[in-house]
C-alpha positions as CSV (number, residue, x, y, z in Angstrom):
1,M,-2.6,18.4,23.9
2,K,-0.6,20.9,21.9
3,I,0.9,19.1,19.0
4,V,3.4,20.4,16.3
5,I,3.4,18.6,12.9
6,L,6.4,19.1,10.6
7,G,5.5,18.6,6.9
8,A,2.1,19.2,5.3
9,G,2.1,16.4,2.7
10,L,-0.3,13.5,2.9
11,M,0.7,12.1,6.3
12,G,1.0,15.5,7.9
13,R,-2.5,16.6,6.7
14,L,-4.2,13.4,7.6
15,L,-2.8,13.4,11.2
16,A,-3.5,17.1,11.7
17,C,-7.1,16.7,10.7
18,E,-7.7,13.6,12.8
19,L,-6.0,15.2,15.9
20,A,-7.9,18.5,15.4
21,R,-11.2,16.6,15.2
22,A,-10.3,15.0,18.6
23,G,-9.9,18.4,20.2
24,H,-6.1,18.8,20.3
25,T,-4.4,22.1,19.4
26,L,-2.3,21.8,16.2
27,T,0.5,23.8,14.7
28,M,1.9,22.8,11.3
29,F,5.1,23.9,9.6
30,D,6.0,23.2,6.0
31,A,9.0,24.2,3.9
32,A,6.7,25.0,0.9
33,G,3.3,26.4,0.2
34,P,-0.3,25.2,0.8
35,Q,-0.7,23.6,-2.6
36,A,2.0,21.0,-1.8
37,L,3.5,21.5,-5.2
38,N,6.9,20.0,-4.2
39,S,5.5,17.0,-2.3
40,A,5.5,13.4,-3.3
41,A,1.8,13.4,-2.4
42,R,0.9,15.7,-5.3
43,A,2.9,13.8,-7.9
44,A,1.0,10.6,-7.6
45,A,-1.8,8.7,-9.1
46,A,-3.3,7.7,-5.7
47,M,-4.1,4.1,-6.7
48,L,-5.3,1.8,-3.9
49,A,-4.2,-1.5,-5.4
50,P,-2.8,-4.0,-2.8
51,L,-2.8,-7.1,-5.0
52,A,-1.3,-5.3,-8.0
53,E,1.4,-3.8,-5.8
54,S,2.3,-7.2,-4.4
55,A,4.5,-7.5,-7.5
56,V,7.0,-5.1,-5.8
57,A,5.8,-5.1,-2.2
58,D,5.9,-7.6,0.7
59,D,2.8,-9.1,2.3
60,R,2.7,-6.7,5.2
61,V,2.4,-3.7,2.8
62,V,-0.3,-5.6,1.0
63,Q,-2.2,-6.1,4.2
64,M,-1.8,-2.4,5.1
65,G,-3.3,-1.7,1.7
66,L,-6.3,-3.8,2.4
67,Y,-6.7,-2.0,5.7
68,G,-6.5,1.3,3.8
69,L,-9.2,0.3,1.3
70,K,-11.6,-0.1,4.3
71,R,-10.5,3.1,6.0
72,W,-10.5,5.5,3.1
73,P,-14.3,5.8,2.7
74,E,-14.5,6.5,6.4
75,L,-11.9,9.2,6.2
76,L,-13.3,10.8,3.1
77,A,-16.8,11.0,4.6
78,T,-15.5,13.4,7.3
79,L,-14.1,16.0,4.9
80,P,-15.8,19.3,4.0
81,A,-15.4,18.8,0.2
82,P,-16.1,15.8,-2.0
83,V,-13.1,13.7,-3.1
84,Y,-13.4,11.3,-6.1
85,F,-13.1,7.7,-4.9
86,Q,-13.6,4.6,-7.0
87,Q,-13.4,0.9,-6.2
88,Q,-14.0,-0.9,-9.4
89,G,-10.9,-3.0,-9.5
90,T,-7.8,-2.9,-11.6
91,L,-7.4,-4.2,-15.1
92,V,-4.0,-5.6,-16.3
93,V,-3.3,-6.0,-20.0
94,W,-0.3,-6.7,-22.2
95,H,0.7,-7.0,-25.8
96,R,1.2,-10.4,-27.4
97,Q,5.0,-10.0,-27.4
98,D,5.1,-9.5,-23.7
99,Q,3.3,-12.8,-22.8
100,A,6.3,-14.1,-20.9
101,E,6.5,-11.1,-18.6
102,A,2.7,-11.3,-18.1
103,A,3.0,-15.0,-17.1
104,R,5.7,-14.1,-14.5
105,F,3.4,-11.3,-13.2
106,T,0.4,-13.6,-13.0
107,R,2.4,-16.2,-11.0
108,Q,3.5,-13.5,-8.5
109,L,-0.1,-12.4,-7.9
110,K,-1.4,-16.0,-7.6
111,S,1.3,-16.7,-5.1
112,T,0.2,-13.6,-3.1
113,T,-3.4,-14.7,-3.0
114,G,-2.3,-18.1,-1.9
115,R,-0.6,-16.7,1.1
116,L,-3.2,-14.0,1.8
117,P,-6.7,-15.6,1.4
118,E,-8.3,-12.3,2.5
119,L,-7.4,-10.9,-0.9
120,P,-10.0,-11.3,-3.7
121,S,-8.9,-13.8,-6.3
122,L,-7.7,-12.4,-9.6
123,Q,-9.7,-13.3,-12.7
124,T,-8.3,-14.1,-16.1
125,L,-10.0,-12.4,-19.0
126,D,-10.4,-13.5,-22.6
127,P,-11.3,-11.0,-25.4
128,S,-15.0,-11.0,-24.6
129,G,-14.3,-10.6,-20.9
130,L,-12.1,-7.6,-21.6
131,A,-14.6,-6.0,-23.9
132,Q,-17.3,-6.4,-21.2
133,L,-15.2,-4.7,-18.6
134,E,-13.7,-2.0,-20.8
135,P,-15.6,-1.7,-24.1
136,G,-13.1,1.0,-25.2
137,L,-10.3,-1.7,-25.3
138,A,-12.4,-4.2,-27.4
139,G,-10.3,-5.8,-30.1
140,R,-7.0,-4.4,-28.8
141,F,-5.9,-7.1,-26.4
142,S,-6.4,-10.9,-26.5
143,Q,-6.2,-11.5,-22.7
144,G,-5.9,-9.7,-19.4
145,L,-6.4,-9.9,-15.7
146,Y,-9.0,-8.3,-13.4
147,L,-8.2,-7.6,-9.8
148,P,-11.6,-7.0,-8.0
149,G,-12.0,-4.6,-5.2
150,E,-9.0,-2.4,-5.9
151,G,-9.5,1.4,-6.0
152,Q,-8.2,4.9,-6.4
153,L,-8.9,8.4,-5.4
154,D,-8.1,11.9,-6.6
155,N,-5.0,13.1,-4.7
156,H,-5.3,16.7,-5.7
157,Q,-8.9,16.9,-4.5
158,L,-7.9,15.1,-1.3
159,L,-5.0,17.5,-0.5
160,D,-7.3,20.5,-1.1
161,A,-10.1,19.0,1.1
162,L,-7.7,18.3,3.9
163,L,-6.3,21.9,3.7
164,T,-9.9,23.3,3.8
165,E,-10.6,21.2,7.0
166,L,-7.3,22.4,8.6
167,Q,-8.3,26.0,7.9
168,Q,-11.9,25.5,9.2
169,R,-10.6,23.9,12.4
170,Q,-8.2,26.8,12.9
171,V,-5.0,24.8,12.8
172,S,-2.1,27.2,12.9
173,L,-0.5,26.9,9.5
174,H,3.0,28.2,8.8
175,W,4.0,28.0,5.1
176,D,7.5,28.4,3.7
177,S,8.7,27.8,7.2
178,P,11.0,24.8,7.4
179,R,11.5,23.4,10.9
180,A,13.3,20.4,12.3
181,P,12.6,18.4,15.5
182,G,15.6,20.0,17.2
183,D,13.8,23.3,17.1
184,F,11.4,22.1,19.8
185,A,11.6,20.6,23.3
186,P,8.4,18.7,23.6
187,G,7.1,18.2,27.1
188,E,8.9,21.2,28.6
189,A,7.3,24.4,29.8
190,G,6.0,26.6,26.9
191,Q,6.7,23.8,24.4
192,P,4.4,21.4,22.6
193,D,3.4,18.2,24.2
194,W,4.3,16.3,21.0
195,V,6.2,16.8,17.8
196,L,5.3,14.6,14.8
197,D,7.8,14.7,11.9
198,C,6.2,13.9,8.6
199,R,8.6,15.7,6.2
200,G,9.5,12.8,4.0
201,L,12.9,13.4,2.4
202,G,13.1,16.7,4.3
203,A,14.0,14.5,7.3
204,Q,17.2,13.1,5.8
205,A,19.4,15.2,8.2
206,Q,17.9,13.4,11.1
207,W,17.3,10.0,9.4
208,P,20.2,9.5,7.0
209,Q,19.1,6.1,5.8
210,L,16.3,7.8,3.8
211,R,16.9,7.9,0.0
212,G,14.9,9.3,-2.9
213,V,13.2,7.1,-5.5
214,R,12.2,9.3,-8.5
215,G,8.8,8.8,-10.1
216,E,7.4,10.6,-13.1
217,V,3.7,11.2,-13.8
218,A,1.7,12.7,-16.7
219,M,-1.7,14.3,-16.2
220,L,-3.7,14.3,-19.4
221,Y,-7.0,15.6,-20.6
222,A,-8.3,12.8,-22.9
223,P,-12.1,13.1,-23.5
224,N,-11.8,10.5,-26.3
225,V,-10.5,7.8,-24.0
226,H,-13.2,5.9,-22.1
227,L,-11.3,3.7,-19.5
228,S,-13.4,3.4,-16.4
229,R,-10.9,1.8,-14.0
230,P,-7.2,1.9,-13.3
231,T,-5.4,-0.1,-16.0
232,R,-1.8,-1.4,-16.0
233,L,0.2,-2.3,-19.0
234,I,2.8,-5.0,-18.5
235,H,6.0,-4.4,-20.4
236,P,9.6,-5.4,-19.7
237,R,11.1,-1.9,-20.1
238,Y,8.3,0.6,-19.3
239,P,5.3,-0.9,-17.6
240,I,2.7,1.9,-17.0
241,Y,-0.4,2.5,-15.0
242,I,-3.3,4.6,-16.3
243,A,-5.7,6.0,-13.7
244,P,-8.9,7.6,-14.9
245,K,-10.1,10.5,-12.8
246,E,-13.2,12.7,-13.3
247,N,-14.1,14.8,-16.4
248,G,-11.7,13.1,-18.9
249,I,-8.6,13.5,-16.7
250,F,-6.1,10.6,-16.6
251,K,-2.9,10.1,-14.6
252,I,-0.2,8.0,-16.3
253,G,3.0,6.9,-14.5
254,A,5.6,4.3,-14.6
255,T,9.2,5.3,-14.1
256,E,11.1,4.4,-11.0
257,I,14.7,5.7,-10.8
258,E,17.1,5.4,-7.8
259,S,17.8,9.1,-7.6
260,D,17.2,12.2,-5.4
261,D,16.9,14.2,-8.7
262,V,13.7,16.3,-8.9
263,S,14.6,18.1,-12.1
264,P,11.9,18.1,-14.9
265,V,10.9,14.9,-16.7
266,S,13.4,13.8,-19.4
267,V,12.5,13.6,-23.1
268,R,13.2,9.9,-23.1
269,S,10.9,9.2,-20.0
270,G,8.2,11.4,-21.4
271,L,8.3,9.7,-24.8
272,E,8.2,6.2,-23.3
273,L,5.4,7.1,-20.9
274,L,3.2,8.7,-23.5
275,S,4.0,6.1,-26.2
276,A,3.0,3.3,-23.9
277,A,-0.3,5.0,-23.1
278,Y,-0.9,5.4,-26.8
279,S,-0.3,1.7,-27.3
280,V,-3.1,1.0,-24.8
281,D,-5.6,3.4,-26.4
282,P,-4.8,5.5,-29.5
283,G,-7.3,8.1,-28.2
284,F,-4.4,9.3,-26.1
285,G,-2.8,10.6,-29.3
286,E,-5.2,13.6,-29.2
287,A,-4.9,14.1,-25.4
288,R,-3.7,17.4,-24.0
289,I,-0.8,17.3,-21.5
290,L,-1.8,19.2,-18.4
291,E,1.2,18.3,-16.2
292,L,4.4,16.3,-16.6
293,V,6.0,16.2,-13.2
294,A,8.7,14.3,-11.4
295,Q,9.1,13.9,-7.6
296,C,11.1,11.7,-5.3
297,R,9.4,9.3,-2.8
298,P,11.0,8.9,0.6
299,T,12.3,5.4,0.9
300,L,14.2,3.4,3.5
301,P,16.7,0.6,2.7
302,D,14.1,-2.2,2.8
303,N,11.5,-0.2,0.9
304,R,9.1,-0.5,3.9
305,P,7.8,2.2,6.2
306,A,8.9,2.8,9.8
307,L,8.3,4.9,12.8
308,R,11.1,6.4,14.8
309,R,11.3,8.0,18.2
310,L,13.5,11.0,18.8
311,G,13.1,11.3,22.5
312,A,10.0,10.5,24.5
313,R,7.6,12.9,22.7
314,C,8.9,13.2,19.2
315,L,7.8,10.6,16.6
316,Q,8.9,10.4,12.9
317,V,6.8,8.6,10.3
318,N,8.6,8.0,7.0
319,G,9.6,5.6,4.2
320,L,6.2,5.2,2.5
321,Y,8.0,4.8,-0.8
322,R,5.6,4.4,-3.8
323,H,2.8,3.1,-1.5
324,G,1.9,6.4,0.2
325,Y,-1.9,6.5,-0.5
326,L,-2.2,2.7,-0.2
327,I,-0.8,2.5,3.3
328,A,-1.4,6.1,4.7
329,P,-4.5,5.2,6.7
330,A,-2.7,2.3,8.5
331,M,0.3,4.5,9.2
332,M,-1.9,7.3,10.5
333,D,-3.7,5.0,12.9
334,M,-0.4,3.6,14.1
335,V,0.8,7.1,15.0
336,L,-2.5,7.9,16.7
337,Q,-2.2,4.8,18.8
338,L,1.3,5.6,19.9
339,V,0.6,9.3,20.6
340,L,-2.8,9.0,22.3
341,S,-2.4,5.7,24.3
342,D,1.3,4.6,23.9
343,N,0.0,1.5,22.1
344,A,2.0,-0.2,19.4
345,S,-0.4,-3.1,18.6
346,L,-1.2,-1.9,15.1
347,A,2.4,-1.4,14.3
348,Q,3.1,-4.9,15.6
349,Q,0.3,-6.3,13.5
350,F,1.8,-5.0,10.3
351,A,5.5,-5.5,11.5
352,V,6.2,-1.8,11.2
353,P,9.2,-1.1,13.4
354,V,9.2,1.6,16.0
355,L,12.8,2.7,16.2
356,R,14.8,4.6,18.8
357,G,17.6,6.2,17.0
358,D,19.1,3.3,15.0
359,T,17.8,0.6,17.4
360,V,14.5,-1.3,17.0
361,E,12.3,-0.7,20.0
362,Q,9.2,-2.5,19.1
363,A,8.5,-4.8,16.1
364,A,6.7,-8.0,15.4
């Protein structure tokens, strides 16, 4: 088939690579350039933490995250360049004054594991348990949680590796070329067989329920910090996550603001983000700031993803919110089912609606 993909962020690149491998002819249009500098996919920590995210996500998103943890190694193995991937669990810590907030968080996670027995059980840690997992934090925290099996990947490496594969497979790439579904008539003579719209917030004109949720991320070079796994700090005002990448690089993020604003990071947000990281490990005091970026995640009213048909051969995928890397493999496989076999079983399994205009066509 001849397939047009609109948007070269995470979903667009994953779908294009998978369809090109299957022998289809792909054309991709994106409003920006090949580095995806203005995409939500680039301004992310790419943590794969279904249980940790259950504090803000429903059970179906958690289940999609578990699906993604199994699929990511398979997807990464097909790429022409290595992508850092780690699955050593998530560490959760808090300062003594935030014990009440930590207790609430722990109850939420225990409730999730009670409903979803397929999740690994969280483990409570005393000072010696913390020191064993992360020697660099020895003596700084008196207790914590360990969430086994959770992971992360390097999103910049992934986006670059996907781009390399698209180029090697001779996908027709059109940068700085915004297009909308209405620019095509799929199924008609001389037109593509399918159009897949993966533009995120770029699709607001056709999907007005979309809104932006702003997130801010710092990328630091901190060779004196020796965290080996993603670490979350519980705090009532600015909870943060710290994701260690390769070669002394760390991604730090937290803020979540209901706004379409993509202006630079504010001084207040930057101070809170970096101060919280410093409170976890003073080694961040000598870190070098490589990037301090803000971007908006495309979000639907219920904070859950959806698929949407615009005609018989145009499919939109959107609303991945803050869970993009966590649920992208599941969303990709749903789209492939619908396009290649008109099968919605995976969408039904995870209760992801397939909409037609504003009407639900298929849902669990």
